[in-house]
C-alpha positions, 0 to 999 in steps of 0.5 A: 623180722618177728623171729630169727628162728630158721624155717624149713624149705621144701624137698629140693629148694631152700626157702627164699628169704623174702618168702621167709619174712612174709611168712613170719609176718602172717601167723596164719600163713606160718601155721600153714607152712609148718603143717604142709608137707616138705613137698607142698612147701617145694611146690609153694617155692617153686611158684613164688620163684617162677615169677619173671617179674618182681611184681609178680613174685611180690603178688604171689608171696602177698597171695600165699600169705593172705590165702594160707587157709587155702594153700593147704587145699591148693598146694599140690592139687590145683592152682590159685588165680592171680586176677583172671589167669590161673597159676599152676604150682609147677616143678618144672617152672622152678630154677 
């Protein structure tokens, strides 16, 4: 890991280790993470955690880190697209 400092999680959910490690490796994503609201961070965590397959989870983490500029606008308003399937940030999907 590039940095040992703890990043804040969401309103309800703690930041998963794999997402935290990815954020620390992508400076744009980390800057976005630190700039968005705790509620938006919570939605991002829920979106990652709601993946049923580990490969989907990895794709969501990769997409989030590579599209950090878009996350700010998308986190609580609309959904990003993975492939051709729109993905909704939905708190109800959280475990």
